[in-house]
VMD Tcl script that builds the backbone (N, CA, C; Angstrom):
set m [mol new atoms 204]
animate dup $m
set s [atomselect $m all]
$s set {name element resname resid chain x y z} {
  {N N MET 1 A 108.281 106.604 87.851}
  {CA C MET 1 A 109.341 106.130 87.009}
  {C C MET 1 A 108.677 106.161 85.565}
  {N N ALA 2 A 109.604 106.131 84.600}
  {CA C ALA 2 A 109.289 106.153 83.235}
  {C C ALA 2 A 110.094 104.942 82.496}
  {N N THR 3 A 109.617 104.464 81.363}
  {CA C THR 3 A 110.316 103.615 80.678}
  {C C THR 3 A 110.315 103.885 79.151}
  {N N ILE 4 A 111.531 103.971 78.508}
  {CA C ILE 4 A 111.711 104.217 77.249}
  {C C ILE 4 A 112.267 103.152 76.536}
  {N N THR 5 A 111.775 102.797 75.413}
  {CA C THR 5 A 112.313 101.591 74.480}
  {C C THR 5 A 112.739 102.141 73.314}
  {N N TYR 6 A 113.767 101.702 73.026}
  {CA C TYR 6 A 114.520 102.102 71.505}
  {C C TYR 6 A 114.936 100.877 70.808}
  {N N ASN 7 A 114.471 101.057 69.386}
  {CA C ASN 7 A 115.085 100.068 68.516}
  {C C ASN 7 A 116.643 100.342 68.097}
  {N N VAL 8 A 117.326 99.224 68.397}
  {CA C VAL 8 A 118.820 99.481 68.194}
  {C C VAL 8 A 119.360 98.329 67.353}
  {N N THR 9 A 120.183 98.817 66.249}
  {CA C THR 9 A 120.801 98.037 65.322}
  {C C THR 9 A 122.116 97.532 65.637}
  {N N GLY 10 A 122.561 96.382 65.291}
  {CA C GLY 10 A 123.852 95.907 65.323}
  {C C GLY 10 A 124.034 95.029 66.594}
  {N N MET 11 A 123.031 94.695 67.491}
  {CA C MET 11 A 123.402 94.079 68.647}
  {C C MET 11 A 123.179 92.317 68.288}
  {N N SER 12 A 124.183 91.481 68.738}
  {CA C SER 12 A 123.886 90.161 68.444}
  {C C SER 12 A 124.451 89.187 69.370}
  {N N CYS 13 A 125.137 89.605 70.602}
  {CA C CYS 13 A 125.770 88.973 71.432}
  {C C CYS 13 A 125.828 89.471 72.899}
  {N N GLN 14 A 126.368 88.751 73.894}
  {CA C GLN 14 A 126.334 89.245 75.363}
  {C C GLN 14 A 127.511 90.381 75.319}
  {N N HIS 15 A 128.257 90.495 74.484}
  {CA C HIS 15 A 129.344 91.753 74.486}
  {C C HIS 15 A 128.431 92.814 74.168}
  {N N CYS 16 A 127.438 92.733 73.282}
  {CA C CYS 16 A 126.493 93.991 72.922}
  {C C CYS 16 A 125.688 94.306 74.131}
  {N N VAL 17 A 125.164 93.393 74.734}
  {CA C VAL 17 A 124.409 93.604 75.983}
  {C C VAL 17 A 125.307 94.388 77.183}
  {N N ASN 18 A 126.453 93.759 77.359}
  {CA C ASN 18 A 127.362 94.460 78.340}
  {C C ASN 18 A 127.872 95.826 77.948}
  {N N ALA 19 A 128.216 96.158 76.685}
  {CA C ALA 19 A 128.622 97.374 76.176}
  {C C ALA 19 A 127.399 98.333 76.468}
  {N N ILE 20 A 126.198 98.183 75.911}
  {CA C ILE 20 A 125.055 99.029 76.137}
  {C C ILE 20 A 124.776 99.258 77.589}
  {N N THR 21 A 124.701 98.326 78.107}
  {CA C THR 21 A 124.153 98.443 79.658}
  {C C THR 21 A 125.291 99.204 80.455}
  {N N GLU 22 A 126.476 99.071 80.324}
  {CA C GLU 22 A 127.626 99.823 80.907}
  {C C GLU 22 A 127.386 101.371 80.585}
  {N N GLU 23 A 127.350 101.579 79.270}
  {CA C GLU 23 A 127.306 102.994 78.941}
  {C C GLU 23 A 125.743 103.732 79.342}
  {N N VAL 24 A 124.785 102.871 79.222}
  {CA C VAL 24 A 123.571 103.618 79.507}
  {C C VAL 24 A 123.416 103.935 81.102}
  {N N THR 25 A 123.935 102.904 81.724}
  {CA C THR 25 A 123.784 103.018 83.330}
  {C C THR 25 A 124.359 104.217 83.881}
  {N N LYS 26 A 125.383 104.800 82.868}
  {CA C LYS 26 A 126.082 105.879 83.499}
  {C C LYS 26 A 125.385 107.232 83.490}
  {N N VAL 27 A 124.092 107.110 82.537}
  {CA C VAL 27 A 123.215 108.343 82.497}
  {C C VAL 27 A 122.479 108.678 83.739}
  {N N ASP 28 A 122.492 109.802 84.232}
  {CA C ASP 28 A 121.715 110.254 85.466}
  {C C ASP 28 A 120.243 109.686 85.333}
  {N N ASP 29 A 119.898 109.136 86.522}
  {CA C ASP 29 A 118.405 108.741 86.909}
  {C C ASP 29 A 118.124 107.410 86.263}
  {N N VAL 30 A 119.121 106.769 85.663}
  {CA C VAL 30 A 118.756 105.625 85.184}
  {C C VAL 30 A 118.729 104.258 86.192}
  {N N ASP 31 A 117.608 103.668 86.221}
  {CA C ASP 31 A 117.439 102.645 87.372}
  {C C ASP 31 A 117.846 101.136 86.792}
  {N N THR 32 A 117.159 100.946 85.415}
  {CA C THR 32 A 117.395 99.534 84.769}
  {C C THR 32 A 117.581 99.697 83.435}
  {N N VAL 33 A 118.441 98.705 82.840}
  {CA C VAL 33 A 118.538 98.734 81.445}
  {C C VAL 33 A 118.335 97.233 81.076}
  {N N VAL 34 A 117.444 96.903 79.991}
  {CA C VAL 34 A 117.058 95.630 79.583}
  {C C VAL 34 A 117.293 95.712 78.118}
  {N N VAL 35 A 118.284 94.854 77.781}
  {CA C VAL 35 A 118.679 94.682 76.284}
  {C C VAL 35 A 118.129 93.409 75.836}
  {N N ASP 36 A 117.181 93.331 74.700}
  {CA C ASP 36 A 116.633 92.124 74.114}
  {C C ASP 36 A 117.171 91.988 72.648}
  {N N LEU 37 A 118.010 91.098 72.737}
  {CA C LEU 37 A 118.803 90.779 71.457}
  {C C LEU 37 A 117.785 90.533 70.291}
  {N N ASP 38 A 116.851 89.439 70.853}
  {CA C ASP 38 A 115.962 88.693 69.934}
  {C C ASP 38 A 115.012 89.818 68.991}
  {N N ASN 39 A 114.616 90.924 69.859}
  {CA C ASN 39 A 113.680 91.910 69.436}
  {C C ASN 39 A 114.536 93.014 68.962}
  {N N GLY 40 A 115.752 93.342 69.219}
  {CA C GLY 40 A 116.544 94.363 68.807}
  {C C GLY 40 A 116.183 95.823 69.629}
  {N N THR 41 A 115.848 95.527 70.809}
  {CA C THR 41 A 115.490 96.703 71.686}
  {C C THR 41 A 116.205 96.890 72.885}
  {N N VAL 42 A 116.280 98.151 73.355}
  {CA C VAL 42 A 116.851 98.355 74.709}
  {C C VAL 42 A 115.765 99.203 75.495}
  {N N SER 43 A 115.265 98.716 76.701}
  {CA C SER 43 A 114.296 99.423 77.398}
  {C C SER 43 A 115.198 99.942 78.587}
  {N N VAL 44 A 114.895 101.273 78.909}
  {CA C VAL 44 A 115.496 102.008 79.983}
  {C C VAL 44 A 114.407 102.467 80.855}
  {N N THR 45 A 114.613 102.200 82.344}
  {CA C THR 45 A 113.621 102.642 83.295}
  {C C THR 45 A 114.302 103.551 84.290}
  {N N GLY 46 A 113.706 104.597 84.586}
  {CA C GLY 46 A 114.167 105.393 85.608}
  {C C GLY 46 A 113.453 106.720 85.847}
  {N N ALA 47 A 113.881 107.776 86.421}
  {CA C ALA 47 A 113.049 108.836 86.834}
  {C C ALA 47 A 113.659 110.041 85.941}
  {N N GLU 48 A 112.726 110.864 85.451}
  {CA C GLU 48 A 113.258 111.889 84.681}
  {C C GLU 48 A 114.455 111.675 83.718}
  {N N LEU 49 A 114.130 110.567 82.776}
  {CA C LEU 49 A 115.215 110.054 81.849}
  {C C LEU 49 A 115.268 111.271 80.710}
  {N N ASP 50 A 116.409 111.314 80.228}
  {CA C ASP 50 A 116.810 112.355 79.078}
  {C C ASP 50 A 117.060 111.515 77.909}
  {N N ASP 51 A 116.065 111.769 76.921}
  {CA C ASP 51 A 116.140 110.942 75.686}
  {C C ASP 51 A 117.353 111.083 75.064}
  {N N ALA 52 A 118.090 112.489 74.961}
  {CA C ALA 52 A 119.087 112.690 74.220}
  {C C ALA 52 A 120.392 111.998 74.760}
  {N N SER 53 A 120.430 112.074 76.013}
  {CA C SER 53 A 121.703 111.390 76.714}
  {C C SER 53 A 121.639 110.117 76.688}
  {N N LEU 54 A 120.291 109.299 76.856}
  {CA C LEU 54 A 120.425 107.989 76.410}
  {C C LEU 54 A 120.764 107.392 75.011}
  {N N LYS 55 A 120.275 108.105 73.930}
  {CA C LYS 55 A 120.721 107.962 72.556}
  {C C LYS 55 A 122.150 108.112 72.524}
  {N N ALA 56 A 122.591 109.053 73.093}
  {CA C ALA 56 A 124.196 109.363 73.140}
  {C C ALA 56 A 125.040 108.174 73.667}
  {N N ALA 57 A 124.343 107.726 74.731}
  {CA C ALA 57 A 124.997 106.641 75.509}
  {C C ALA 57 A 125.128 105.371 74.517}
  {N N ILE 58 A 124.037 105.029 74.027}
  {CA C ILE 58 A 123.785 103.889 73.134}
  {C C ILE 58 A 124.917 104.015 72.038}
  {N N ASP 59 A 124.982 105.292 71.247}
  {CA C ASP 59 A 125.792 105.688 70.358}
  {C C ASP 59 A 127.308 105.463 70.793}
  {N N GLU 60 A 127.583 105.982 72.046}
  {CA C GLU 60 A 128.941 105.763 72.574}
  {C C GLU 60 A 129.310 104.143 72.613}
  {N N ALA 61 A 128.345 103.369 73.041}
  {CA C ALA 61 A 128.662 101.922 73.073}
  {C C ALA 61 A 128.983 101.391 71.708}
  {N N GLY 62 A 128.446 102.047 70.802}
  {CA C GLY 62 A 128.818 101.531 69.188}
  {C C GLY 62 A 127.618 101.083 68.481}
  {N N TYR 63 A 126.525 101.441 68.913}
  {CA C TYR 63 A 125.310 100.916 68.325}
  {C C TYR 63 A 124.483 102.111 67.902}
  {N N GLU 64 A 123.440 101.978 66.961}
  {CA C GLU 64 A 122.567 102.979 66.419}
  {C C GLU 64 A 121.165 102.817 66.795}
  {N N VAL 65 A 120.466 103.895 67.380}
  {CA C VAL 65 A 119.014 103.879 67.654}
  {C C VAL 65 A 118.367 104.169 66.256}
  {N N VAL 66 A 117.541 103.384 65.860}
  {CA C VAL 66 A 116.627 103.566 64.736}
  {C C VAL 66 A 115.183 103.614 64.871}
  {N N GLY 67 A 114.448 104.464 64.065}
  {CA C GLY 67 A 113.150 104.606 64.149}
  {C C GLY 67 A 112.590 105.576 65.096}
  {N N THR 68 A 113.349 106.324 65.692}
  {CA C THR 68 A 112.789 107.499 66.412}
  {C C THR 68 A 113.188 108.747 66.088}
}
mol reanalyze $m
mol bondsrecalc $m
mol representation Tube
mol addrep $m
């Protein structure tokens, strides 16, 4: 298992959590998604995670990964 944590801008409410979680869980091999609004992070755990696909899923949800 691997965990990747992203800094994500624009998240502020439960809708943000739901939107990101819904899109990211569609990516192959994702087991869990934890959205931390206070810290502005999204942590994804799974086997053989694809960085580009995860970033694309966050973008599809309407948010931007920063600092990576």
